[in-house]
C-alpha positions in Angstrom: 0.0 0.0 0.0 1.4 3.4 -1.0 0.6 6.2 1.4 -1.2 9.2 -0.2 0.7 12.4 0.6 -1.8 15.3 0.7 0.2 17.9 2.7 3.7 19.3 2.8 5.3 22.1 4.7 8.6 23.9 4.8 10.8 23.1 7.7 13.9 24.8 9.0 16.6 22.9 10.9 18.5 25.0 13.4 20.8 24.8 16.4 20.5 22.5 19.3 20.8 24.0 22.8 24.1 22.1 22.9 25.6 20.8 19.7 27.2 17.4 19.5 30.2 16.7 17.2 32.2 13.5 16.8 35.9 12.8 16.3 36.5 10.4 13.4 40.1 9.3 13.0 43.4 10.5 14.6 46.8 9.2 15.7 44.8 6.6 17.7 42.3 5.3 15.0 41.4 5.2 11.4 38.6 7.1 9.6 35.2 5.3 9.7 32.8 6.1 6.9 29.7 8.1 7.6 27.2 5.4 6.4 28.4 3.1 9.2 28.4 5.8 11.9 24.9 6.9 10.9 23.6 3.4 11.1 25.2 2.8 14.5 24.0 6.1 16.1 20.8 6.9 14.2 21.4 10.6 13.6 24.0 12.9 12.0 26.2 15.2 14.1 26.5 18.9 13.8 30.1 18.3 12.7 32.7 15.6 12.3 36.2 16.3 13.5 39.1 15.2 11.2 42.7 15.5 12.4 45.6 16.3 10.0 49.0 17.9 10.1 50.9 20.1 7.6 54.7 20.2 7.9 55.7 20.8 4.2 59.4 21.7 4.9 60.2 18.3 6.5 61.9 15.7 4.4 59.5 12.9 5.4 56.4 14.9 4.5 53.7 14.1 3.2 54.3 10.6 4.6 52.6 9.9 7.9 55.5 10.2 10.3 55.0 6.9 12.2 55.1 5.1 8.9 58.1 7.0 7.5 60.0 6.3 10.8 58.4 3.0 11.8 61.8 1.7 13.1 62.5 4.8 15.2 63.1 4.3 18.9 60.0 6.2 20.2 58.7 6.0 23.8 56.0 8.7 23.6 53.3 9.4 21.0 54.7 12.8 20.1 58.4 12.0 20.0 58.5 12.0 16.2 59.8 15.0 14.2 56.2 16.1 13.5 52.8 15.1 14.8 51.6 11.6 14.0 48.3 12.6 12.3 47.2 11.8 8.8 49.0 14.3 6.5 47.2 17.1 4.7 47.6 16.4 1.0 46.4 19.8 -0.3 48.1 23.2 -0.5 50.7 24.3 -3.0 51.6 21.5 -5.3 49.1 19.2 -3.6 45.9 17.5 -4.7 42.3 17.7 -3.6 41.6 14.1 -4.8 42.8 12.4 -1.6 43.0 13.2 2.1 41.4 15.0 3.8 39.1 16.0 0.9 37.4 12.7 0.3 36.6 12.4 4.0 35.3 16.0 4.0 33.0 15.2 1.0 31.7 12.1 2.8 31.0 14.1 5.9 29.1 16.8 4.0 27.1 14.5 1.8 25.7 13.0 5.1 24.4 16.4 6.3 27.2 17.4 8.6 29.8 20.1 8.7 33.6 19.5 8.9 35.8 20.4 11.8 39.3 20.3 10.4 41.9 20.1 13.1 45.2 21.0 11.4 48.6 21.2 13.2 50.8 23.4 11.0 54.5 24.3 11.0 54.4 27.9 12.2 57.0 28.9 9.6 54.9 28.2 6.6 54.4 31.2 4.2 51.4 33.3 3.6 51.2 31.7 0.1 51.0 28.3 1.7 48.2 29.4 4.0 46.4 31.0 1.1 46.4 27.7 -0.7 44.8 26.0 2.3 42.1 28.7 2.1 41.6 28.0 -1.6 41.3 24.3 -0.7 38.5 24.9 1.8 36.4 27.4 -0.1 33.9 25.0 -1.6 33.1 23.0 1.6 30.5 25.3 3.1 30.9 26.1 6.8 34.2 24.7 7.9 35.3 24.9 11.5 39.1 25.1 11.4 41.0 24.3 14.6 44.6 25.5 14.0 47.4 24.2 16.3 45.2 22.9 19.1 46.2 22.5 22.7 48.7 25.3 21.9 49.6 26.0 25.5 51.0 22.5 25.8 54.5 21.2 25.1 53.9 18.0 23.2 53.1 19.0 19.6 55.8 19.7 17.1 54.7 23.3 16.5 55.4 24.1 20.1 58.9 22.7 19.8 59.7 24.9 16.8 58.5 28.2 18.1 57.9 30.1 21.3 54.4 30.4 22.8 54.2 34.0 21.6 55.2 32.9 18.1 52.6 30.2 18.1 50.0 32.7 19.2 51.0 35.2 16.5 51.0 32.5 13.9 47.4 31.5 14.9 46.3 35.1 14.2 48.3 35.3 10.9 47.0 31.9 9.7 43.4 32.8 10.6 43.5 36.0 8.7 45.1 34.7 5.5 43.0 31.5 5.3 39.7 33.4 5.8 40.7 36.0 3.2 40.6 33.1 0.7 37.8 31.2 2.4 35.4 33.4 4.3 33.2 30.4 4.9 35.8 29.2 7.4 35.3 29.8 11.2 38.5 29.4 13.3 38.6 27.6 16.7 41.3 28.6 19.2 42.0 25.7 21.5 44.2 26.5 24.4 44.5 25.7 28.1 41.8 27.6 30.1 41.6 28.1 33.8 43.4 25.1 35.2 44.3 26.2 38.7 41.6 28.7 39.9 43.2 28.8 43.3 46.1 30.6 41.7 43.9 33.2 40.1 41.3 33.7 37.3 43.8 33.8 34.4 43.9 31.2 31.6 47.2 29.5 30.7 49.6 31.7 28.8 47.1 34.6 29.0 49.6 37.3 28.0 50.7 35.4 24.9 47.3 34.4 23.6 45.1 37.3 24.5 45.1 38.7 20.9 44.2 35.3 19.6 41.3 35.1 22.0 40.0 38.3 20.6 40.6 37.4 16.9 39.3 33.9 16.8 35.7 33.0 16.0 35.2 30.2 18.6 36.8 29.5 22.0 37.7 26.0 23.0 39.3 23.8 25.6 40.0 20.1 25.5 38.8 18.2 28.6 39.4 14.6 29.4 37.8 13.7 32.8 40.3 10.9 32.9 43.2 10.3 30.5 46.0 7.8 29.9 48.5 9.9 27.9 51.2 7.1 28.1 49.2 5.0 25.7 50.3 2.9 23.8 53.8 2.7 25.3 52.7 1.7 28.8 49.8 0.4 30.8 47.9 2.6 33.2 48.3 1.0 36.7 47.4 2.3 40.2 50.1 4.7 41.3 51.4 5.3 37.8 52.5 8.7 36.5 51.2 8.5 32.9 47.5 8.9 33.6 45.1 11.0 35.6 41.5 11.1 36.8 39.6 14.2 37.7 36.1 15.1 38.9 33.1 15.5 36.5 31.9 18.6 38.4 35.4 20.1 38.4 35.6 19.6 34.7 32.4 21.5 34.2 33.3 24.3 36.6 36.8 24.8 35.1 35.3 24.9 31.6 32.8 27.6 32.7 35.6 29.6 34.4 37.5 29.4 31.1 34.6 30.7 29.1 34.1 33.6 31.6 37.8 34.5 31.3 37.8 34.4 27.5 34.8 36.7 27.6 36.7 39.1 30.0 39.7 39.2 27.7 37.4 39.9 24.8 36.0 43.0 26.5 32.8 41.3 27.8 31.7 40.3 24.3 30.5 36.8 23.9 31.7 34.1 21.4 30.7 30.4 21.0 32.4 28.2 23.6 33.1 24.5 22.8 35.0 21.6 24.0 36.8 20.3 21.0 37.8 17.0 22.6 35.8 15.5 25.4 35.7 12.0 27.0 36.8 9.9 30.0 39.5 7.3 29.2 38.4 3.7 29.8 42.1 2.9 30.3 41.8 4.7 33.7 38.1 4.2 34.7 37.2 1.0 33.0 34.3 0.8 30.5 31.4 1.1 33.0 32.6 4.3 34.8 33.6 5.8 31.5 30.0 5.7 30.4 28.8 7.0 33.8 31.1 10.0 33.7 30.1 11.0 30.2 26.4 10.8 31.2 26.9 12.8 34.4 28.7 15.6 32.6 25.9 15.8 29.9 23.3 15.6 32.7 24.9 18.7 34.3 24.8 20.6 31.0 21.1 19.9 30.6 20.0 20.3 34.2 21.8 23.6 34.6 20.6 24.8 31.2 24.2 25.8 30.4 23.4 28.1 27.5 26.9 29.6 27.7 28.2 26.3 26.3 27.8 25.8 22.6 28.8 22.2 22.1 31.3 19.4 22.5 33.2 16.9 20.3 33.2 13.4 21.6 36.7 11.9 21.0 36.3 9.6 19.2 34.1 7.1 17.3 36.6 4.1 17.0 39.8 4.1 18.9 42.7 1.6 19.2 42.8 2.4 22.9 39.8 3.0 25.1 38.7 6.5 24.1 36.1 5.3 21.5 32.5 4.4 21.3 34.1 1.4 19.7 37.5 -0.2 20.3 39.2 -1.2 17.1 39.4 -5.0 16.7 43.1 -5.8 16.9 42.6 -8.4 14.2 40.9 -6.1 11.7 40.9 -2.3 11.8 37.7 -2.2 9.9 35.8 -3.9 12.7 34.7 -2.1 15.9 33.9 -3.5 19.3 31.0 -1.6 20.9 31.7 -0.2 24.4 29.0 0.6 27.1 29.5 4.3 26.4 28.0 3.8 22.9 24.5 3.4 24.2 25.0 6.1 26.8 26.2 8.5 24.1 23.3 7.5 21.7 20.8 8.3 24.5 22.5 11.7 25.0 22.5 12.8 21.4 18.8 11.8 20.9 17.7 13.8 24.0 16.1 17.3 23.7 19.1 19.4 24.9 21.4 18.0 22.3 19.0 17.6 19.4 18.8 20.2 16.5 15.7 22.4 16.5 13.0 21.9 13.8 10.7 24.8 12.9 7.7 24.2 10.7 6.8 26.8 8.1 4.2 27.5 5.5 2.5 25.0 3.2 4.4 24.4 0.0 3.9 22.5 -3.3 6.2 20.9 -5.8 8.6 21.8 -7.3 10.4 23.1 -4.2 14.0 24.3 -3.8 15.7 23.0 -0.7 18.6 25.0 0.8 21.6 23.6 2.7 23.6 26.3 4.6 25.0 24.1 7.4 23.8 21.5 9.8 22.4 24.3 11.9 20.8 26.3 9.0 19.0 24.1 6.5 15.6 24.4 4.8 13.8 21.1 3.9 10.3 19.7 3.7 8.1 17.9 6.2 5.2 15.6 5.5 2.7 14.4 8.2 2.2 10.6 8.1 -0.5 8.7 10.0 0.1 5.2 11.2 -2.8 3.0 12.2 -0.4 0.9 14.3 3.2 -0.2 14.3 4.2 -1.0 10.7 5.6 -4.2 9.3 6.9 -2.4 6.2 7.8 1.3 5.8 9.9 2.5 2.9 10.5 5.3 0.5 10.8 4.6 -3.2 12.6 7.2 -5.4 12.8 7.8 -9.1 15.4 10.5 -9.1 19.1 10.8 -8.2 18.7 13.1 -5.2 21.1 13.2 -2.3 19.0 13.4 0.8 19.0 13.2 4.6 15.6 11.8 5.9 14.2 11.7 9.4 11.2 10.0 10.9 10.4 9.0 14.5 13.7 10.4 15.7 15.9 8.3 13.3 17.8 9.6 10.3 18.6 7.9 7.0 20.8 8.8 4.1 19.8 8.4 0.5 22.7 8.6 -2.0 22.1 9.6 -5.6 22.3 5.9 -6.7 19.8 4.6 -4.0 16.2 3.9 -5.1 14.6 2.4 -2.0 15.2 3.5 1.6 13.9 1.1 4.3 12.7 3.2 7.2 11.8 0.2 9.5 14.8 0.6 11.8 13.1 3.7 13.1 10.5 1.4 14.7 12.7 -1.4 15.9 13.9 0.3 19.1 10.8 2.5 19.5 7.8 0.5 18.2 4.4 2.3 18.1 2.0 1.1 20.7 -1.0 2.1 18.7 -2.1 4.7 16.2 0.3 7.7 15.8 0.8 10.8 13.7 4.5 11.2 12.8 6.4 13.7 10.7 8.7 12.7 7.8 11.4 15.3 7.1 13.7 15.6 4.1 16.8 17.8 3.6 19.2 18.0 0.7 22.9 18.4 1.5 25.3 18.6 -1.5 25.6 15.4 -3.5 29.2 15.9 -4.3 30.1 17.1 -0.8 31.0 20.5 -2.2 29.0 23.7 -2.9 28.6 25.1 -6.3 29.0 28.9 -7.0 27.6 29.9 -3.6 30.2 29.3 -0.9 27.7 29.6 1.9 24.6 27.6 0.5 23.8 24.6 -1.7 20.5 24.4 -3.5 18.6 21.4 -4.8 15.2 21.5 -6.5 13.0 18.6 -5.6 10.7 17.9 -8.6 8.9 14.8 -7.4 8.2 13.2 -4.0 9.1 9.6 -3.3 6.4 7.0 -2.9 5.8 6.0 0.7 5.0 2.3 1.2 3.4 1.4 4.5 2.0 -2.0 5.5 0.8 -2.8 9.0 0.6 -6.5 8.4 2.9 -9.1 6.8 2.6 -9.5 3.1 1.2 -13.0 3.7 -0.4 -13.9 7.0 0.6 -17.0 9.0 -1.2 -20.2 8.1 -0.7 -21.6 11.6 
């Protein structure tokens, strides 16, 4: 039976009260494609964080440094000449056919923005920075985190320059890149208020005050527990390569950091995020890891922390114990779900962390859908009545559209080649207990993963609706 669609409205997707982003790949794990992540978690994120490095003057570059020096005597993750991230293959003389651009396209096709974490040699030229801007120009809203954790001492850029030089480079890089890609928003990730008993100042406040004023977004990285000695030692009681803190203290220090950033900026507010957030299962074990993550997010929602814009969970699949999945040691393409997976899934589907949906006027076909970002998109919504829980529910398409579809709180991706999208998994975990009126929503992010002429918006004209097939009984009833 095909459902007769008699009504259609415009719908606008906007910001959540607290955005949720997800790290996907780093020195600790490989990139996992967005189809898999969407199926595991049931909804897209505001943004997916990708971690890369750019040290073009080094003789080993653009090889990943741990592969180029696989026989080196290394006893700490950051003892290589440059940071052990995937290497940025763009820039002057580079190519946009490989990393990170294929991953960025995958992210955007699935209705998410890109957060590009990029550690950069602070001695690169303005021409090199301009080329990075040119690379990023077609990817809509890009959140660019340059030389993160910049008040630390472990990354290579901090070993090549003073803290003041690193801070000045941040400002220079931000200006040059945004001249060529005004769609980019920069994230300054530095140490915040770590020891409030010593005063209200953030770490390296004198050196980084100008960067605090010039950046678009403020950020701190917070691990409520962390084993930084991984993978070279094992966290044991009394050891010195790990720590565990308090959930409440993590929240309070983050809030103090925001307030100090705001003070430095003359009382003017900016978005405040946590670009890396988790509790390390190496320290707490899997059960308490999940408990700490839940408690922190409960505090955000219960205290209505509207000063806090969002966090990035680090990360989806990890070779250690910082992932929703642990990478199977026998096969890097297989993940082993951890208890924090279900905890996190519950969090991101709850009201405080879910994007807003605003219904608009009645519309008819053809209709042009606009994709600005994951927090600014115009789609359509269709009311659908169910007499009871369905046995079959699917959309049948005749076009080559690239769509994100939501019903009953679960999201689905339709690629240009897909013709039938089975929606039944929306009802497996949350079956209807009787008749219900639901809303089917459809958005159209860029099919190629890149924008066309407009660097801020992508447009798609929907000429024809899919057919909606709903059956509330099996095709053939039991003979028993």
